[in-house]
C-alpha positions in Angstrom: 12.8 -32.0 9.5 15.8 -33.5 7.6 18.2 -32.0 5.5 17.3 -31.4 1.7 19.4 -29.5 -1.0 17.1 -26.6 -2.1 17.4 -24.8 -5.4 19.4 -21.6 -5.0 16.5 -19.3 -5.7 14.2 -20.6 -2.9 16.7 -21.5 -0.1 16.1 -18.4 2.0 12.3 -18.8 2.0 12.6 -22.6 2.6 14.6 -21.9 5.8 12.4 -19.1 7.0 9.2 -21.2 6.7 10.9 -24.5 8.1 11.7 -22.4 11.0 8.2 -21.0 11.3 6.6 -24.6 11.3 8.8 -25.4 14.3 7.4 -22.4 16.3 3.9 -22.2 15.1 1.2 -24.8 14.7 -0.2 -23.0 11.6 2.0 -21.2 8.9 0.5 -19.4 6.0 2.6 -19.3 2.7 0.9 -16.6 0.7 1.9 -14.7 -2.5 0.7 -14.2 -6.1 -0.2 -17.0 -8.4 2.8 -18.7 -10.2 5.1 -17.4 -7.6 6.4 -20.9 -6.7 4.3 -21.6 -3.4 3.4 -25.1 -4.4 6.8 -26.0 -5.4 8.3 -24.6 -2.0 5.7 -26.5 -0.3 6.6 -29.8 -2.1 10.3 -29.3 -0.9 9.1 -28.7 2.7 6.9 -31.6 2.5 9.9 -33.9 1.2 12.1 -32.6 4.0 9.6 -33.2 6.7 9.8 -36.0 9.2 6.8 -38.2 9.5 3.9 -38.4 7.2 2.6 -35.6 5.1 -1.0 -35.0 4.0 -1.7 -32.9 1.0 -4.9 -31.2 -0.1 -5.3 -28.9 -3.2 -8.7 -27.4 -3.0 -8.6 -26.7 -6.6 -8.4 -30.1 -7.1 -11.9 -31.8 -7.0 -10.6 -35.1 -5.6 -8.8 -33.4 -2.7 -11.6 -30.9 -2.1 -14.0 -33.8 -1.9 -11.4 -35.3 0.7 -12.1 -32.4 2.9 -15.8 -32.5 2.4 -16.2 -33.0 6.3 -13.1 -31.4 7.6 -14.2 -31.8 11.3 -13.9 -35.5 10.7 -10.9 -35.7 8.6 -8.5 -33.2 9.9 -8.3 -34.2 13.6 -7.1 -37.8 12.8 -4.0 -36.4 10.8 -0.6 -36.2 12.1 2.8 -34.9 10.8 2.6 -32.2 8.1 -0.9 -31.3 6.7 -0.6 -28.9 3.4 -3.8 -27.2 2.4 -3.4 -25.5 -0.9 -5.5 -22.4 -1.9 -7.0 -22.2 1.5 -8.9 -18.9 0.6 -11.5 -21.2 -1.2 -12.6 -22.8 2.2 -12.5 -20.1 4.7 -14.6 -22.1 7.0 -11.4 -24.1 7.8 -9.9 -21.4 9.8 -12.0 -21.9 13.1 -11.4 -25.7 12.8 -7.5 -24.9 12.6 -7.8 -23.0 15.8 -9.2 -25.8 17.8 -6.7 -28.4 16.2 -3.7 -26.0 16.8 -4.5 -25.7 20.6 -4.3 -29.6 21.3 -1.5 -30.6 23.6 0.6 -32.5 22.5 0.3 -31.1 19.0 0.1 -34.1 16.7 0.4 -32.2 13.5 1.5 -29.0 11.9 -0.5 -27.1 9.3 1.0 -25.2 6.2 -1.6 -23.4 4.5 -1.0 -21.8 0.9 -3.0 -18.7 -0.3 -3.1 -16.4 -3.4 -5.2 -13.8 -1.7 -4.1 -11.9 1.3 -7.2 -10.0 2.3 -9.4 -12.9 3.1 -6.7 -14.8 4.7 -5.5 -12.0 6.9 -9.1 -11.5 7.8 -9.9 -14.9 8.8 -6.8 -15.5 10.6 -6.9 -12.6 12.8 -10.5 -13.7 14.0 -9.6 -17.1 14.4 -6.0 -17.8 14.7 -4.5 -14.9 16.4 -1.2 -15.9 18.2 -1.2 -19.1 16.4 -0.3 -18.4 12.7 2.7 -17.1 11.2 2.6 -15.7 7.7 5.3 -15.8 5.2 5.0 -14.1 1.7 6.7 -15.6 -1.2 7.2 -13.1 -4.2 8.7 -13.8 -7.4 12.5 -14.1 -7.8 14.8 -11.6 -6.2 18.0 -10.3 -7.5 19.7 -11.9 -4.2 18.2 -15.1 -5.1 19.5 -15.3 -8.7 22.9 -14.2 -7.5 22.7 -10.4 -9.0 24.3 -11.7 -12.2 21.6 -11.1 -14.8 19.4 -8.0 -13.3 18.6 -6.9 -16.7 16.7 -10.2 -17.5 15.0 -10.0 -14.0 13.8 -6.5 -14.7 12.7 -7.0 -18.3 10.8 -10.3 -17.6 9.9 -9.7 -13.9 10.3 -12.5 -10.9 7.5 -15.1 -12.1 9.7 -18.1 -12.3 8.1 -19.3 -15.6 8.6 -15.9 -17.0 12.3 -15.4 -15.9 13.3 -19.0 -16.9 11.6 -18.9 -20.2 13.7 -20.0 -23.2 13.5 -16.5 -25.1 12.1 -12.9 -24.9 9.1 -13.8 -26.9 8.1 -17.0 -24.8 8.6 -15.1 -21.6 6.2 -12.2 -23.0 3.7 -14.6 -24.2 3.6 -16.3 -20.8 2.9 -13.0 -19.2 0.2 -12.2 -21.5 -1.3 -15.7 -20.7 -1.0 -15.0 -17.1 -2.8 -11.9 -17.2 -5.7 -13.4 -19.1 -5.8 -16.2 -16.8 -5.8 -14.0 -13.8 -8.6 -12.0 -15.1 -10.8 -14.6 -16.4 -10.3 -17.6 -14.0 -8.3 -16.5 -11.0 -10.5 -13.6 -10.1 -13.8 -15.2 -10.3 -12.4 -18.4 -8.4 -11.6 -16.1 -5.5 -15.3 -15.4 -5.4 -15.0 -11.8 -7.1 -17.7 -11.2 -9.8 -15.8 -8.4 -11.9 -16.1 -8.4 -15.5 -12.7 -9.3 -17.2 -12.9 -6.7 -20.1 -13.6 -3.9 -17.4 -10.8 -5.1 -15.1 -8.4 -5.3 -18.0 -9.0 -1.8 -19.0 -8.6 -0.8 -15.5 -5.5 -2.7 -15.1 -3.9 -1.0 -18.2 -5.0 2.4 -17.3 -3.5 2.0 -13.8 -0.3 0.9 -15.5 0.3 4.3 -16.8 0.1 5.6 -13.2 3.1 3.2 -12.1 5.3 5.3 -9.9 2.8 8.2 -9.5 0.5 9.3 -6.9 -2.7 7.4 -7.1 -6.0 9.4 -8.0 -9.0 7.4 -8.3 -11.1 10.2 -9.4 -8.9 10.9 -12.4 -8.6 7.1 -13.4 -12.6 7.0 -12.9 -13.2 9.6 -15.2 -11.0 8.3 -17.9 -12.7 4.9 -17.7 -16.4 6.3 -16.9 -16.4 4.5 -13.6 -17.1 5.4 -10.2 -14.7 6.2 -7.3 -16.2 3.4 -5.4 -15.7 1.0 -8.5 -12.1 2.1 -8.6 -11.4 1.5 -5.2 -12.9 -2.0 -5.3 -10.8 -2.8 -8.3 -7.6 -1.6 -6.8 -8.2 -3.5 -3.3 -8.8 -6.7 -5.7 -5.2 -6.2 -7.3 -3.7 -5.1 -4.0 -5.1 -8.1 -2.2 -3.9 -10.5 -4.8 -0.3 -9.3 -4.8 -0.4 -7.5 -8.2 0.1 -4.0 -7.1 1.6 -1.9 -4.2 0.3 1.4 -2.4 3.3 2.9 -0.8 1.9 5.1 2.0 3.2 8.6 2.5 5.6 9.4 5.4 3.8 12.1 7.7 5.9 13.9 10.6 5.4 17.3 11.9 8.1 19.2 10.0 6.2 22.5 9.6 5.7 21.7 5.8 2.6 20.7 3.8 3.0 16.9 3.0 1.7 15.1 0.1 -0.9 12.6 1.6 -1.9 10.3 -1.4 -0.2 7.0 -1.8 2.0 6.2 -4.7 1.0 3.4 -7.0 3.2 0.7 -8.3 2.8 -2.6 -10.2 4.8 -5.1 -8.2 6.2 -7.2 -11.0 8.1 -5.3 -13.5 7.6 -8.1 -16.1 3.8 -7.8 -15.9 4.0 -3.9 -16.1 6.1 -4.1 -19.3 3.5 -6.7 -20.6 0.6 -4.5 -20.0 2.1 -1.8 -21.7 3.0 -4.1 -24.6 6.9 -3.8 -24.1 8.3 -7.0 -25.6 12.1 -6.6 -25.4 14.9 -4.2 -24.0 14.6 -1.8 -26.9 11.0 -1.0 -26.3 11.5 -0.5 -22.7 14.4 1.9 -23.3 12.5 4.0 -25.8 9.3 4.2 -23.6 8.3 7.4 -21.7 8.0 5.2 -18.6 11.5 4.0 -18.4 12.4 5.6 -15.4 9.2 4.6 -13.6 9.9 1.1 -14.6 13.3 1.2 -13.1 11.9 3.0 -10.0 9.3 0.2 -9.3 11.7 -2.7 -10.1 14.6 -1.4 -7.8 12.2 -0.3 -5.0 10.7 -3.7 -5.0 14.3 -5.3 -4.7 14.8 -3.0 -1.6 11.6 -4.2 -0.1 12.4 -7.9 -0.6 15.5 -7.2 1.7 14.0 -4.8 4.1 10.5 -5.7 4.3 7.5 -3.3 3.7 6.1 -2.8 7.0 8.3 0.3 7.6 8.5 1.5 4.0 7.3 4.9 2.9 7.7 7.6 0.4 8.1 11.3 1.4 7.2 14.4 -0.6 6.3 18.0 0.0 4.1 20.5 -1.7 7.2 22.4 -2.1 8.8 19.9 -4.5 11.0 18.0 -2.2 10.7 14.2 -2.2 12.2 10.9 -1.5 11.4 7.8 -3.3 11.7 5.3 -0.6 12.1 5.9 3.3 12.7 2.6 5.4 12.3 3.6 9.1 12.4 0.8 11.6 12.5 2.9 14.6 16.2 3.0 15.1 17.6 3.6 11.7 16.3 5.7 8.8 17.6 4.9 5.3 16.7 6.8 2.2 16.6 5.6 -1.4 16.4 7.3 -4.7 16.2 5.3 -7.9 17.6 6.9 -11.1 18.2 5.3 -14.4 21.4 7.2 -15.3 24.9 5.9 -15.8 26.3 8.8 -13.5 23.7 9.9 -10.9 24.3 13.1 -9.0 23.1 14.6 -5.9 19.9 16.7 -6.1 18.7 19.6 -3.9 15.7 17.2 -2.8 18.3 14.7 -1.3 20.0 17.4 0.8 16.4 18.4 1.9 15.5 14.8 2.8 18.6 14.2 4.5 18.1 17.2 6.7 14.4 17.1 7.3 14.2 13.3 7.7 17.3 12.9 9.7 18.5 10.0 7.5 21.6 8.0 8.5 22.5 7.4 4.9 20.9 7.8 1.4 21.5 5.3 -1.5 21.0 6.5 -5.1 20.4 3.2 -6.8 21.4 3.1 -10.3 22.1 0.5 -13.2 25.8 0.8 -12.9 28.7 -1.5 -11.8 30.5 0.7 -9.1 29.6 2.0 -5.7 31.1 5.4 -5.1 30.4 8.2 -2.6 28.5 11.5 -3.6 28.7 13.1 -0.3 29.7 11.9 3.2 26.5 10.1 3.5 25.0 9.8 0.3 26.3 6.8 -2.1 25.8 5.9 -5.5 24.9 2.1 -5.3 24.5 -0.4 -8.3 21.4 -2.5 -7.9 23.4 -5.7 -7.7 25.2 -4.1 -4.4 22.2 -3.4 -2.5 22.1 -6.2 -0.3 25.9 -5.1 1.0 24.9 -1.5 1.3 21.8 -2.1 3.5 
């Protein structure tokens, strides 16, 4: 693949996917709708050596072109891009056969907006042959850390962040929610009533940053625990929400075992609560939770989510985020305060979890030590601290 000038916002993802295409016959680029997957795939196709073949399975013409994939795909060389592949899961067994050819005449870049089906199909058919890369919305590092407030208010979806004004950004997010409920979920083969799903999503937004309790939410909405779990799985598998698991370790203390719930995009969270601008956000009781979820996602975009947990005891000690990769344990607390201070919980977490360091992430401009191993860290400086 040749050199190509990539917009600053996607350069890191571009390089990662291009590297994966060199080493794996199949690369899956997954992420929420409207996060920029198709745009990034077009950049990769433009930089690819040799011929590129493109199939968008939401396009009837392209879908017709793959009506007989066993006849069409084996004859293609170069880079083959298949967009919205979750619409045709029967392609995965065929891709397994094609990826085992020697020499390999083609590489396959598949794009998907639903993780659950993609992971299930690939684990059955493409184990060892496929590499997954998640493309979220814009991150603080990608925009250069200059305007974190705008990213917080509007979220990371490119069309929301880049909108000409606050109102147009808010209207785009409202439209996204409606389209997601009324078109995207049915297109994924999920038969859920849009009004019911919307009520669930709005109710769930009020639990942002809290322990998840299906029974409590179900009682409020008149729905069963089974229905609650199903709705939650749909939002999780479409990259809309995150369930952060608790950290369990034999510390001789009773630990909280329920996961914490977050909406992954701060802009969608604000839209679901009807918060149109900064003033509305600053006045809302969920201000602290909004900051926590936003800053937590920024940490996970740097560190990854595989080794991420929260920690809480029934005695009241807690830590918003623990990143444990086996060699290093980092702790994170998220405080919307101009002058964060050390708390008793932080000292307990440092001792009980044997943390190397702890960052108190706040919306300030200067990094400064709170203790020998605890620092107050501006959000824009996270990458340097980690």
